[in-house]
N, C-alpha and C positions, 0 to 999 in steps of 0.2 A: 049391707057390703063386704064380700067377700076378701080372702086373703090377699089376691091376686091384687084386688086396686090397692089396698091396704099398703101393702108393701113397695106398689110403684109408686104413692104418694109419698111414702118415704124417702125413697131414693129423688124423687125429684126434689124434695127438699135438702138432703144432702148437697144434689147438685147446686143447687141452687147457694147452699150456705158456703161450699166449695169456690164456687165460681165470685162469689162477694170479696173471700177471703184473699184470694188469687188478683183482685181487679183492683184491691186496696194495697197489695203488697206491689204491683206494679205501678199504681198512681204516685206511692209514696218514693219508689225509685225514681220515678220520671221528676216530682218537684225537686229531690234534693240534688239535679243535676242544674236544674235554674239557679242563677244567679241571685237573683233577688232572694231567693229560700235560704240560700248559703248564707248570705249576708245577715240575715233575720237570725238565724243560728248563732253565726258569731257574734251579733251584739247580744245575743242573750247569754253567750257563754264569758263574755269580756265583762257584762254586768254583773255577774254569778261573783268571778271570780272577784270583780274588784270589790262588790262587797262583802265578801270572804274574808280577805287580807287587807283590805283598808288602805291600798295603796293605787298605783295609776299602773292600768294595764292596758295594752293597744295589740289588735293585730289587724293587722293590714287587709288581709284575703285570706277566707276558706275556702278550700277547695276539697270537696268531698265525690269521691266513685266509688257508693257503694257495692261492693260489700267491703272492699278491702285498702282502696290507696286513699289517703289524707295527707292532705297539704296545708301548711301554715307558712303565711309569709309576712313579714315584716312585723315581728313580736317583739315588746316590748315591756320589760318588769322595771318599775322603778322600787329603790328600798323604802325604808322608815328613813331614810335623809335625802330622800329626793335625787339618790343617785342611781344612775341603771346598774341596776342589779344583772339583767341578762336582755340582749338585743342580739335576735336570729334573723337573718337575712331570708331563708325559708329552711322548713322543717318537713320532708316527705320521709309519710311512712306506711308501707304497704305490708296490712297485718287481716288476717283472717278473724272477723267478728265472731262469728258462728261458732268458731273453736274456743272463743275465750269463755264462752256460758260453759262448756266442758274442761274447765280449768286446762287448757293448753294454748299457749302461748307461740300461733305460727306466723314470726316475724320475718317475711321472706325479703324485706329491703327498708333498709334506714340510712339518709342521708341528711347529715345537716352541712348547710351551706352559709356562710359569713356569719358563725357565731362569734359574740363577744360576751365574757360573762367575768365580772368582776365582784371576787370572794376577800371578804377582808373581817375582821376580828380588832377592834379600834380600843386601845386604853381609854377608858375604865371597864369596857364592856366588857362581859364576860362571854355572850355568843355571837356568831358569824351575823351577817347583815341578812341571811335567807331565812335562819330560824322563825322567825315571827311566820312565816310561810308554812311550815311543817306544823307549827302548836295550830295554827287556824284549822288545817284539816284534818290534823288528827285530835284536837278537843271534842267534838262531837261524839267519835268512837270510845274516846275515854271516859267519857259521861255513862256510856252502860255499860253492862255485864257481859263480859266478852263469853260467848257459849264453847265448850272444849272442841276442838277440831279434829274431826274425827276425820275429814276430807283427804285424799289422796294428796301428794304434791304436786305442784305444778309442773306440767312440760312444757320445755322450749327448743320451739326449733327457729334457729335463726340463720337467716342466707346470707346477704352481702350487706356491708358498713362500708360506707360513703360519708368520708369527711373530707371539705373544702373549704381554708380559711377562717379556721378555727382560731380564736385567743382566747387566754384565760392569766386572768393578772390574780393574784392571791399574796393577800397581806394578813399577817397573823402578828400582833402586838404581846400576844400571850405565850406565845413559844419564839419569837422571834426569827421566824420563816418569812419570806419574801422570795416569790417564785414567777414568771414570766415564762408563759409557754405558746409558742405558735406552731399550728400545723397546716401545711399549705395544701396539700394533696395526699391522701391514704385511702387506700381501699384494700379491703379483708371479706375472707366469707369464712362463716363461723360454720365448723365442720360438726362439731359437739360443745352444747351449753348446759352442764349439769350442775347447778350450784348446790345439791342436796351433798352429791358426792364428790366436787371441785374438780369437775373433770371438763377440761375446756380444749378443744381444737383449734384452732385459728390458722 
């Protein structure tokens, strides 16, 4: 068999491999748009989070327009005393998932709509009612030795922020602070967001 035929066969194999990869990507993209597939993914996420934090979690609807837009509706988190920790009518995030792989957060749009949060620390407790969630997800990282971070600082590109009907209740017996905050409608654009150099332009 001469070199020309070998080269032709190799090129055909590569063409088939590339074609299969493109087909799989297109298939995944199409499947992600199907409501039943999105519901399946939503149920898996809810089951994982509930198993992790051991309290009730609900997500009414998940919508994913790959690779940027993610919408969550009717989100509910219950704290360990079975009180409402967080309720969200709608959370929409437009973020480039591919840029996350290169340590860059490209968040073009963030909308929080009808969000209610209850944060409290009641005597004789010494921790806030959300602390158990932080510990649940930080636990696995603390068990393993962390390698020295030699990577570059993460870059942030943040566009428009929209807040609608936001309610926050804060109660802290430890410090005696009590607060109630309500935001009806707030829109802003972030021109610069650099937490490393503490440079923020809103």
